[in-house]
VEXDO-300908 format. One record per residue (C-alpha): residue in three letters; chain; x, y, z. Coordinates in pm, whole numbers, plus 50000, padded with zeros to 5 digits. Layout:
N
{site ALA,A,{X,Y,Z}};
...
This chain:
551
{site MET,A,{50000,50000,50000}};
{site GLN,A,{50142,50341,49900}};
{site HIS,A,{50142,50621,50158}};
{site THR,A,{50217,50989,50128}};
{site VAL,A,{50534,51060,50323}};
{site ASP,A,{50583,51375,50535}};
{site VAL,A,{50946,51423,50644}};
{site LEU,A,{51056,51641,50937}};
{site ASP,A,{51421,51723,51001}};
{site PHE,A,{51470,51708,51378}};
{site ASP,A,{51823,51849,51360}};
{site VAL,A,{51670,52184,51261}};
{site LEU,A,{51404,52155,51533}};
{site ALA,A,{51665,52063,51793}};
{site ARG,A,{51869,52375,51715}};
{site LYS,A,{51559,52589,51772}};
{site HIS,A,{51483,52392,52089}};
{site PHE,A,{51832,52476,52217}};
{site LYS,A,{51748,52848,52175}};
{site LEU,A,{51403,52836,52334}};
{site ALA,A,{51442,52586,52620}};
{site PRO,A,{51686,52790,52836}};
{site VAL,A,{51441,53081,52845}};
{site GLY,A,{51160,52850,52955}};
{site ARG,A,{51386,52706,53227}};
{site ALA,A,{51488,53055,53339}};
{site PHE,A,{51121,53149,53370}};
{site GLN,A,{51065,52833,53574}};
{site ILE,A,{51342,52938,53814}};
{site ILE,A,{51129,53247,53889}};
{site CYS,A,{50854,53007,53997}};
{site PHE,A,{51104,52821,54219}};
{site PHE,A,{51202,53146,54395}};
{site PRO,A,{51047,53073,54741}};
{site ALA,A,{51207,52726,54763}};
{site THR,A,{51542,52869,54652}};
{site VAL,A,{51533,53149,54911}};
{site LEU,A,{51440,52904,55189}};
{site LEU,A,{51735,52673,55120}};
{site LEU,A,{51965,52970,55059}};
{site ILE,A,{51888,53117,55402}};
{site ILE,A,{51957,52783,55570}};
{site ALA,A,{52278,52730,55371}};
{site VAL,A,{52406,53081,55439}};
{site LEU,A,{52346,53045,55814}};
{site VAL,A,{52536,52716,55814}};
{site GLY,A,{52812,52879,55608}};
{site ILE,A,{52846,53176,55845}};
{site VAL,A,{52885,52942,56140}};
{site GLY,A,{53150,52756,55939}};
{site PHE,A,{53336,53082,55877}};
{site ASP,A,{53332,53147,56253}};
{site PHE,A,{53518,52820,56305}};
{site ALA,A,{53757,52916,56022}};
{site ASP,A,{53813,53258,56181}};
{site TYR,A,{53890,53086,56510}};
{site ALA,A,{54158,52882,56331}};
{site PHE,A,{54297,53193,56155}};
{site ARG,A,{54336,53374,56489}};
{site HIS,A,{54547,53082,56609}};
{site PHE,A,{54742,53131,56285}};
{site ASP,A,{54793,53503,56366}};
{site ARG,A,{54912,53420,56716}};
{site LEU,A,{55170,53173,56584}};
{site TYR,A,{55310,53372,56289}};
{site PHE,A,{55226,53740,56342}};
{site GLY,A,{55285,53775,56714}};
{site ALA,A,{54922,53823,56822}};
{site VAL,A,{54906,53807,57201}};
{site GLU,A,{54534,53759,57253}};
{site TRP,A,{54423,53398,57291}};
{site PRO,A,{54137,53328,57042}};
{site VAL,A,{53788,53257,57173}};
{site LEU,A,{53508,53088,56976}};
{site ASP,A,{53235,53346,57041}};
{site PHE,A,{53053,53332,56700}};
{site HIS,A,{53103,53704,56661}};
{site LEU,A,{53092,53677,56280}};
{site THR,A,{52752,53507,56290}};
{site ARG,A,{52609,53775,56518}};
{site GLN,A,{52773,54056,56321}};
{site ILE,A,{52653,53935,55979}};
{site ILE,A,{52297,53871,56099}};
{site HIS,A,{52285,54222,56247}};
{site GLU,A,{52431,54370,55926}};
{site VAL,A,{52182,54187,55704}};
{site PHE,A,{51879,54314,55894}};
{site PHE,A,{51992,54651,56030}};
{site GLY,A,{52334,54754,55892}};
{site ASP,A,{52423,55016,55631}};
{site LEU,A,{52618,54770,55417}};
{site MET,A,{52306,54575,55317}};
{site GLN,A,{52075,54874,55298}};
{site ALA,A,{52067,54879,54917}};
{site ARG,A,{52000,54506,54903}};
{site ARG,A,{51725,54527,55163}};
{site SER,A,{51548,54786,54948}};
{site ALA,A,{51532,54529,54667}};
{site VAL,A,{51336,54280,54875}};
{site GLN,A,{51125,54514,55087}};
{site GLY,A,{50784,54648,54992}};
{site PRO,A,{50542,54520,54729}};
{site GLY,A,{50794,54542,54441}};
{site LEU,A,{50940,54195,54490}};
{site ALA,A,{50597,54029,54524}};
{site LEU,A,{50477,54209,54210}};
{site SER,A,{50787,54097,54020}};
{site TRP,A,{50733,53737,54128}};
{site ILE,A,{50366,53739,54023}};
{site LEU,A,{50448,53898,53687}};
{site GLY,A,{50735,53653,53643}};
{site ILE,A,{50497,53359,53696}};
{site PHE,A,{50255,53513,53444}};
{site ALA,A,{50539,53549,53191}};
{site ALA,A,{50652,53190,53262}};
{site LEU,A,{50304,53047,53204}};
{site SER,A,{50276,53254,52885}};
{site PHE,A,{50608,53143,52739}};
{site LEU,A,{50573,52776,52834}};
{site SER,A,{50230,52763,52667}};
{site PHE,A,{50347,52978,52371}};
{site GLN,A,{50088,53244,52450}};
{site TYR,A,{50356,53512,52472}};
{site ASP,A,{50153,53819,52382}};
{site LEU,A,{50216,54189,52454}};
{site PHE,A,{50094,54155,52814}};
{site ALA,A,{50345,53879,52884}};
{site LEU,A,{50619,54077,52708}};
{site ALA,A,{50541,54383,52922}};
{site ALA,A,{50538,54172,53241}};
{site MET,A,{50877,54020,53163}};
{site SER,A,{51020,54360,53064}};
{site TYR,A,{50922,54495,53407}};
{site VAL,A,{51088,54200,53584}};
{site GLN,A,{51408,54230,53378}};
{site LEU,A,{51434,54609,53410}};
{site ARG,A,{51371,54601,53786}};
{site ALA,A,{51645,54339,53830}};
{site LEU,A,{51893,54538,53619}};
{site VAL,A,{51814,54866,53796}};
{site PHE,A,{51889,54710,54134}};
{site ASP,A,{52203,54543,53993}};
{site PHE,A,{52340,54884,53894}};
{site ILE,A,{52235,55031,54230}};
{site PHE,A,{52437,54757,54401}};
{site ILE,A,{52740,54831,54181}};
{site PHE,A,{52725,55207,54244}};
{site ASP,A,{52690,55139,54617}};
{site ASP,A,{52996,54910,54606}};
{site VAL,A,{53199,55173,54419}};
{site ARG,A,{53092,55448,54661}};
{site ARG,A,{53198,55242,54961}};
{site TRP,A,{53527,55147,54800}};
{site GLN,A,{53609,55512,54719}};
{site ALA,A,{53511,55630,55066}};
{site ALA,A,{53738,55376,55236}};
{site PRO,A,{53973,55213,54982}};
{site SER,A,{54016,54849,55064}};
{site ALA,A,{54208,54565,54909}};
{site ASP,A,{53890,54354,54907}};
{site VAL,A,{53692,54419,54589}};
{site THR,A,{53510,54083,54600}};
{site THR,A,{53163,54234,54641}};
{site LEU,A,{53217,54486,54360}};
{site VAL,A,{53349,54225,54116}};
{site GLY,A,{53080,53974,54218}};
{site ASP,A,{52801,54227,54154}};
{site ALA,A,{52960,54331,53823}};
{site TRP,A,{52984,53965,53716}};
{site THR,A,{52619,53900,53806}};
{site THR,A,{52509,54208,53612}};
{site GLY,A,{52719,54102,53313}};
{site VAL,A,{52566,53754,53315}};
{site GLU,A,{52214,53901,53328}};
{site LEU,A,{52291,54141,53041}};
{site TYR,A,{52434,53854,52836}};
{site PHE,A,{52125,53647,52903}};
{site LEU,A,{51899,53937,52808}};
{site CYS,A,{52078,54023,52482}};
{site PHE,A,{52206,53688,52356}};
{site VAL,A,{51960,53435,52499}};
{site TYR,A,{51625,53600,52572}};
{site LEU,A,{51610,53827,52263}};
{site VAL,A,{51741,53549,52036}};
{site ALA,A,{51474,53316,52174}};
{site LEU,A,{51203,53579,52118}};
{site HIS,A,{51312,53625,51756}};
{site CYS,A,{51309,53245,51709}};
{site TYR,A,{50964,53223,51874}};
{site TYR,A,{50801,53486,51653}};
{site MET,A,{50946,53325,51337}};
{site LEU,A,{50817,52973,51413}};
{site PRO,A,{50552,52818,51184}};
{site ALA,A,{50245,52666,51351}};
{site GLN,A,{50361,52302,51329}};
{site GLN,A,{50697,52378,51489}};
{site LYS,A,{50532,52585,51762}};
{site ASN,A,{50319,52286,51853}};
{site ILE,A,{50630,52066,51887}};
{site LEU,A,{50866,52314,52053}};
{site ARG,A,{50613,52436,52311}};
{site GLU,A,{50723,52317,52657}};
{site SER,A,{50371,52281,52794}};
{site ALA,A,{50152,52002,52658}};
{site ARG,A,{49864,52244,52584}};
{site ASN,A,{49865,52596,52444}};
{site VAL,A,{49644,52725,52726}};
{site ARG,A,{49810,52972,52962}};
{site PHE,A,{49626,52883,53284}};
{site SER,A,{49564,52511,53228}};
{site SER,A,{49639,52272,53515}};
{site ALA,A,{49903,52094,53303}};
{site ASN,A,{50084,52423,53238}};
{site LEU,A,{50073,52522,53606}};
{site LEU,A,{50215,52185,53708}};
{site TYR,A,{50493,52212,53450}};
{site ALA,A,{50581,52571,53545}};
{site PHE,A,{50626,52478,53911}};
{site GLY,A,{50805,52152,53831}};
{site ILE,A,{50534,51924,53970}};
{site PRO,A,{50521,51572,53819}};
{site PRO,A,{50234,51550,53566}};
{site ASN,A,{50121,51211,53700}};
{site ILE,A,{50062,51345,54052}};
{site ARG,A,{49705,51217,54038}};
{site ASN,A,{49852,50865,54076}};
{site SER,A,{49996,50946,54418}};
{site ALA,A,{49810,50844,54733}};
{site ARG,A,{49987,51132,54917}};
{site ARG,A,{49929,51417,54676}};
{site VAL,A,{50007,51711,54906}};
{site ARG,A,{50333,51555,55021}};
{site THR,A,{50425,51460,54664}};
{site LEU,A,{50345,51812,54543}};
{site LEU,A,{50569,51975,54806}};
{site LEU,A,{50856,51731,54751}};
{site GLY,A,{50827,51761,54373}};
{site TYR,A,{50841,52140,54404}};
{site LEU,A,{51147,52130,54631}};
{site GLY,A,{51309,51882,54392}};
{site ASN,A,{51355,52169,54146}};
{site LEU,A,{51649,52285,54356}};
{site VAL,A,{51857,52044,54143}};
{site ALA,A,{51800,52274,53846}};
{site VAL,A,{51868,52595,54042}};
{site GLY,A,{52205,52486,54186}};
{site PRO,A,{52423,52511,53871}};
{site VAL,A,{52269,52845,53768}};
{site PHE,A,{52323,52991,54115}};
{site LEU,A,{52684,52865,54126}};
{site PHE,A,{52757,53020,53785}};
{site MET,A,{52614,53354,53899}};
{site MET,A,{52843,53350,54205}};
{site ILE,A,{53164,53233,54038}};
{site GLY,A,{53282,53588,53965}};
{site ALA,A,{53333,53663,54334}};
{site VAL,A,{53543,53349,54386}};
{site ALA,A,{53758,53409,54077}};
{site SER,A,{53824,53774,54163}};
{site GLN,A,{53927,53691,54517}};
{site LEU,A,{54157,53413,54398}};
{site VAL,A,{54330,53649,54151}};
{site TRP,A,{54360,53921,54415}};
{site ALA,A,{54500,53672,54665}};
{site ILE,A,{54783,53589,54424}};
{site VAL,A,{54877,53941,54310}};
{site SER,A,{54801,54155,54617}};
{site PRO,A,{55110,54055,54820}};
{site TYR,A,{55330,54186,54539}};
{site LEU,A,{55122,54500,54478}};
{site MET,A,{55123,54587,54849}};
{site GLY,A,{55491,54514,54899}};
{site TRP,A,{55463,54218,55133}};
{site TYR,A,{55764,54058,54965}};
{site ASP,A,{55992,54359,55040}};
{site PRO,A,{56137,54376,55396}};
{site ALA,A,{56227,54744,55338}};
{site ARG,A,{55860,54831,55293}};
{site MET,A,{55712,54571,55524}};
{site PRO,A,{55943,54456,55804}};
{site VAL,A,{55722,54154,55872}};
{site ALA,A,{55796,54031,55517}};
{site ALA,A,{56121,53875,55634}};
{site THR,A,{55931,53620,55842}};
{site GLY,A,{55566,53650,55740}};
{site PHE,A,{55550,53663,55357}};
{site VAL,A,{55486,53293,55301}};
{site PRO,A,{55226,53265,55581}};
{site PHE,A,{55055,53578,55448}};
{site LEU,A,{55049,53434,55095}};
{site ILE,A,{54904,53107,55228}};
{site PHE,A,{54649,53304,55430}};
{site ASN,A,{54546,53500,55119}};
{site LEU,A,{54510,53183,54914}};
{site VAL,A,{54308,53004,55182}};
{site ASN,A,{54045,53281,55184}};
{site PRO,A,{53925,53232,54823}};
{site VAL,A,{53954,52857,54861}};
{site LEU,A,{53720,52874,55158}};
{site LEU,A,{53483,53100,54966}};
{site GLY,A,{53488,52861,54670}};
{site LEU,A,{53436,52570,54908}};
{site PHE,A,{53136,52749,55057}};
{site TYR,A,{52976,52795,54713}};
{site PHE,A,{53060,52437,54621}};
{site VAL,A,{52898,52308,54941}};
{site LEU,A,{52601,52532,54864}};
{site PHE,A,{52572,52375,54517}};
{site VAL,A,{52606,52024,54660}};
{site SER,A,{52339,52100,54921}};
{site PHE,A,{52103,52223,54648}};
{site ARG,A,{52173,51909,54446}};
{site TYR,A,{52149,51671,54741}};
{site CYS,A,{51829,51821,54883}};
{site GLY,A,{51673,51838,54537}};
{site ASN,A,{51764,51479,54451}};
{site ARG,A,{51637,51351,54785}};
{site CYS,A,{51306,51531,54737}};
{site LEU,A,{51279,51396,54381}};
{site ASP,A,{51355,51040,54494}};
{site ILE,A,{51094,51050,54770}};
{site SER,A,{50828,51207,54547}};
{site ARG,A,{50898,50947,54277}};
{site ARG,A,{50865,50672,54534}};
{site PHE,A,{50510,50793,54598}};
{site LEU,A,{50444,50795,54223}};
{site ARG,A,{50552,50436,54158}};
{site VAL,A,{50219,50265,54100}};
{site SER,A,{50110,49948,53929}};
{site LEU,A,{49930,49942,53597}};
{site GLU,A,{49607,49850,53772}};
{site GLN,A,{49640,50143,54017}};
{site ALA,A,{49715,50390,53736}};
{site GLN,A,{49414,50279,53534}};
{site ALA,A,{49190,50286,53842}};
{site THR,A,{49297,50644,53917}};
{site ASP,A,{49289,50766,53557}};
{site ARG,A,{49006,50621,53347}};
{site ARG,A,{49130,50759,53015}};
{site PRO,A,{49263,50515,52751}};
{site PRO,A,{49629,50447,52832}};
{site VAL,A,{49947,50533,52644}};
{site LEU,A,{50131,50202,52602}};
{site PHE,A,{50512,50186,52601}};
{site LEU,A,{50674,49874,52452}};
{site ARG,A,{51048,49805,52463}};
{site SER,A,{51293,49521,52518}};
{site PHE,A,{51335,49419,52881}};
{site ARG,A,{51714,49427,52840}};
{site ASP,A,{51677,49805,52792}};
{site ASP,A,{51403,49859,53049}};
{site LEU,A,{51504,50222,53103}};
{site VAL,A,{51632,50316,52757}};
{site PRO,A,{51936,50547,52815}};
{site LEU,A,{51964,50849,52588}};
{site ALA,A,{52268,51042,52468}};
{site ALA,A,{52320,51403,52574}};
{site PRO,A,{52240,51658,52301}};
{site LYS,A,{52521,51845,52127}};
{site ALA,A,{52411,52181,52260}};
{site GLY,A,{52584,52493,52389}};
{site PHE,A,{52679,52585,52743}};
{site VAL,A,{52364,52788,52817}};
{site TYR,A,{52134,52499,52725}};
{site LYS,A,{52332,52253,52939}};
{site LEU,A,{52340,52497,53230}};
{site PHE,A,{51964,52550,53239}};
{site ASN,A,{51877,52188,53152}};
{site TYR,A,{52108,52024,53406}};
{site VAL,A,{51813,51844,53566}};
{site GLU,A,{51736,51670,53234}};
{site ARG,A,{52077,51505,53204}};
{site ASN,A,{51981,51152,53320}};
{site LYS,A,{51627,51117,53188}};
{site SER,A,{51547,50796,53004}};
{site LEU,A,{51301,50746,52719}};
{site ASP,A,{51060,50597,52972}};
{site GLN,A,{51061,50916,53182}};
{site LEU,A,{51032,51146,52879}};
{site LEU,A,{50727,50952,52765}};
{site LEU,A,{50577,50973,53115}};
{site GLU,A,{50613,51353,53119}};
{site GLU,A,{50485,51408,52765}};
{site GLY,A,{50224,51131,52747}};
{site THR,A,{50038,51185,53076}};
{site ALA,A,{49843,51472,52917}};
{site LEU,A,{49691,51214,52678}};
{site GLY,A,{49641,50925,52920}};
{site PRO,A,{49811,50716,53191}};
{site VAL,A,{50145,50586,53062}};
{site VAL,A,{50169,50210,53113}};
{site ALA,A,{50408,49931,53022}};
{site LEU,A,{50463,49560,53074}};
{site GLY,A,{50697,49511,53370}};
{site ASN,A,{51016,49308,53368}};
{site PRO,A,{50954,48987,53568}};
{site ARG,A,{51298,49031,53727}};
{site ASP,A,{51208,49366,53885}};
{site THR,A,{51235,49367,54263}};
{site VAL,A,{51104,49725,54276}};
{site PRO,A,{50932,49886,53975}};
{site PRO,A,{51146,50175,53839}};
{site TYR,A,{51012,50528,53818}};
{site GLY,A,{50844,50578,53483}};
{site ALA,A,{50551,50414,53311}};
{site ALA,A,{50317,50225,53546}};
{site ARG,A,{50423,49860,53523}};
{site GLY,A,{50190,49565,53488}};
{site TYR,A,{50328,49216,53549}};
{site ALA,A,{50197,48912,53366}};
{site GLN,A,{50289,48675,53651}};
{site HIS,A,{50125,48345,53550}};
{site ARG,A,{49916,48500,53272}};
{site ASP,A,{49997,48494,52901}};
{site TRP,A,{50203,48811,52846}};
{site ARG,A,{50102,48822,52478}};
{site ARG,A,{49734,48826,52568}};
{site MET,A,{49805,49104,52816}};
{site VAL,A,{49990,49313,52554}};
{site ALA,A,{49713,49252,52299}};
{site ASP,A,{49449,49376,52545}};
{site LEU,A,{49655,49686,52628}};
{site MET,A,{49707,49760,52258}};
{site GLU,A,{49336,49742,52193}};
{site ALA,A,{49254,49977,52481}};
{site ALA,A,{49541,50222,52420}};
{site SER,A,{49493,50566,52270}};
{site ALA,A,{49858,50564,52162}};
{site ILE,A,{50137,50305,52142}};
{site VAL,A,{50508,50394,52154}};
{site ILE,A,{50749,50117,52055}};
{site CYS,A,{51126,50146,52101}};
{site VAL,A,{51225,49924,51808}};
{site ASP,A,{51505,49674,51865}};
{site ASP,A,{51594,49350,51691}};
{site THR,A,{51437,49107,51941}};
{site GLU,A,{51188,48828,51881}};
{site ASN,A,{50924,48956,52125}};
{site LEU,A,{50932,49312,51986}};
{site TRP,A,{50885,49186,51632}};
{site TRP,A,{50584,48983,51748}};
{site GLU,A,{50440,49300,51906}};
{site MET,A,{50495,49498,51583}};
{site GLU,A,{50341,49217,51375}};
{site HIS,A,{50039,49232,51606}};
{site VAL,A,{50022,49609,51546}};
{site GLY,A,{50017,49550,51171}};
{site GLU,A,{49766,49264,51178}};
{site ASN,A,{49517,49462,51390}};
{site LYS,A,{49563,49793,51206}};
{site TYR,A,{49701,49975,51511}};
{site LEU,A,{49967,50152,51306}};
{site ASN,A,{49763,50475,51293}};
{site LYS,A,{49801,50508,51672}};
{site SER,A,{50158,50377,51698}};
{site LEU,A,{50495,50552,51700}};
{site LEU,A,{50793,50339,51600}};
{site LEU,A,{51110,50483,51754}};
{site LEU,A,{51446,50333,51664}};
{site HIS,A,{51663,50239,51959}};
{site PRO,A,{51950,50488,52013}};
{site LYS,A,{52210,50226,51924}};
{site TYR,A,{52085,50230,51562}};
{site GLN,A,{52213,50581,51503}};
{site GLY,A,{52398,50574,51171}};
{site VAL,A,{52281,50485,50822}};
{site ASP,A,{52452,50144,50807}};
{site ALA,A,{52318,50031,51144}};
{site ALA,A,{51963,50148,51082}};
{site SER,A,{51910,50064,50714}};
{site GLU,A,{51839,49693,50768}};
{site LEU,A,{51599,49762,51055}};
{site VAL,A,{51415,50033,50861}};
{site GLY,A,{51389,49800,50561}};
{site ARG,A,{51228,49534,50775}};
{site ILE,A,{50978,49789,50912}};
{site GLU,A,{50894,49895,50555}};
{site ARG,A,{50827,49537,50449}};
{site LEU,A,{50621,49461,50759}};
{site PHE,A,{50391,49764,50728}};
{site GLY,A,{50402,49826,50355}};
{site LEU,A,{50569,50167,50394}};
{site SER,A,{50838,50342,50191}};
{site VAL,A,{51026,50578,50421}};
{site GLY,A,{51396,50489,50408}};
{site GLY,A,{51471,50682,50090}};
{site SER,A,{51238,50974,50159}};
{site ALA,A,{51516,51224,50226}};
{site PRO,A,{51843,51045,50304}};
{site ARG,A,{52058,51358,50299}};
{site LEU,A,{51866,51510,50589}};
{site GLY,A,{51982,51237,50828}};
{site ASN,A,{51879,50898,50957}};
{site VAL,A,{51529,50771,51017}};
{site MET,A,{51468,50806,51392}};
{site GLY,A,{51093,50741,51406}};
{site VAL,A,{50785,50670,51197}};
{site TRP,A,{50412,50703,51262}};
{site LEU,A,{50097,50701,51053}};
{site ASP,A,{49829,50965,51104}};
{site GLU,A,{49451,50928,51061}};
{site THR,A,{49478,51038,50694}};
{site SER,A,{49728,50756,50623}};
{site VAL,A,{50019,50999,50580}};
{site ALA,A,{50346,50843,50698}};
{site ARG,A,{50522,51090,50927}};
{site VAL,A,{50898,51035,50927}};
{site GLY,A,{51141,51196,51171}};
{site LEU,A,{51504,51224,51061}};
{site ALA,A,{51809,51309,51272}};
{site SER,A,{52185,51278,51243}};
{site HIS,A,{52220,51241,51621}};
{site PHE,A,{51978,51038,51835}};
{site SER,A,{51995,51253,52148}};
{site ARG,A,{51759,51307,52439}};
{site ALA,A,{51635,51632,52284}};
{site HIS,A,{51561,51463,51949}};
{site TYR,A,{51357,51187,52113}};
{site LEU,A,{51171,51445,52323}};
{site LEU,A,{51068,51641,52013}};
{site MET,A,{50971,51325,51825}};
{site LEU,A,{50745,51219,52112}};
{site ARG,A,{50583,51563,52117}};
{site TRP,A,{50516,51552,51742}};
{site PHE,A,{50333,51222,51775}};
{site LEU,A,{50155,51268,52110}};
{site ARG,A,{50033,51623,52050}};
{site SER,A,{49889,51519,51716}};
{site LYS,A,{49694,51250,51900}};
{site MET,A,{49583,51502,52164}};
{site GLU,A,{49455,51742,51899}};
{site ARG,A,{49262,51459,51733}};
{site SER,A,{49116,51354,52068}};
{site GLU,A,{49011,51712,52148}};
{site ARG,A,{48845,51750,51806}};
{site ARG,A,{48652,51429,51865}};
{site VAL,A,{48537,51548,52209}};
{site ASP,A,{48431,51885,52065}};
{site ALA,A,{48238,51712,51788}};
{site ASP,A,{48060,51485,52036}};
{site ALA,A,{47975,51784,52257}};
{site THR,A,{47831,51993,51971}};
{site PRO,A,{47447,51994,52006}};
{site THR,A,{47234,51915,51703}};
{site ILE,A,{46895,52075,51638}};
{site ALA,A,{46626,51825,51556}};
{site GLY,A,{46464,51878,51217}};
{site SER,A,{46728,52122,51092}};
{site ARG,A,{46944,52060,50790}};
{site TRP,A,{47248,52028,51023}};
{site ALA,A,{47094,51742,51225}};
């Protein structure tokens, strides 16, 4: 049977995804602001206490090498001094003005509105104005901080310019993001055709205030309805987003560490600590002073590193616990969610199909750090839950079902009968194609029962490359009577195939089978099925007038 073939080059789509995704993630970080501030306050308090212990050790150092007479006492004076300065001192007055009053709350609310708008691709003039206010307010306060740092440095020149350089670095990073990430993403967004917008949109639906979009914006798992402890799962899932915030926060703070390290190396020579004629203590104290100056930035870097590790550890722990609540059986998932399921079929030897990292730039990797270990199973769970509960046949060797599609175990039943029943009930079937006997039986069953128009055939990542994939694609063509292998060979390799309701064969091509490519391929297939399902619901809900010519 001859089919019309529609080819989509996912290398082009992936490059656009690399431009748009960091902006969506940055908007999500605005939504994570309360959780970030909470952990930051705790971490800073722990860090200050740590610096008090370090100061206690340094005063011993002074007594041994610089002739200090006073015996050091651990009185936590730094902790008390910094807490007083943060809340009442002149040094933090400019920073307190940034977080006091209704301005911060308004910025957060407008930031959430802009995030929901961009993630759902409803980025109109209102959303643009909201984000402009948030960006301009942040930049205005950044420059206020810099001017305040310069004023203090000029009033009482000090060798320590860490705060000034740190604020300048943060402002530079924000300006770079505004000019070279945000504006580039906006240009890409407004130039997208309708089909590509539907695939590249982060939210499953193009509705700004839909429940699915709200869950995605705040990083809540889409299958939260499966959890028996929904409030606890919601809170833990929200706090789990700290994993994504950690690398961004560390990058924003790295300027202060680098500047202090450079100053620690050059300042002894600039200030004459090496010259006994200028500094008499140099004859005995130059090396200890140099060590002391180098230890300071190391401690500061260690503090930021511990801060990053604490974000990552706390976030991962919250994610693990929330996912433990979301591990449900196939029967539980179908009892909770009565919609037709989305069936995932793969070889048991690749139960959690690992995916290669995309060949993207630094900004994409920085903002998508949390995506680094996601398997095909988890991508399908996140994208497919909007259509129906994602289910799969479980590996009989599982001691604990992995996080992902809800597993059903055949036990003493006929597994083929179980798969056949699931195929019949499913609204969509996703098959990770590998050269195994059981998978070929499943695909033959798809062909015999005419399930191809609701099935996506995804090649396993190991078949990347024309030589490796050509034999497998040829077998798929013969099995289903398709002709896709030679549709556009110069665009890349066949990564996936599906047949729509009009019998058009949709073919996805890519030169690199990465996590981003599989994500976009899943969206192309699943969102087409969602649109078809919504049209069917709308048609069923349309009232007919008895006796009219439309009845």
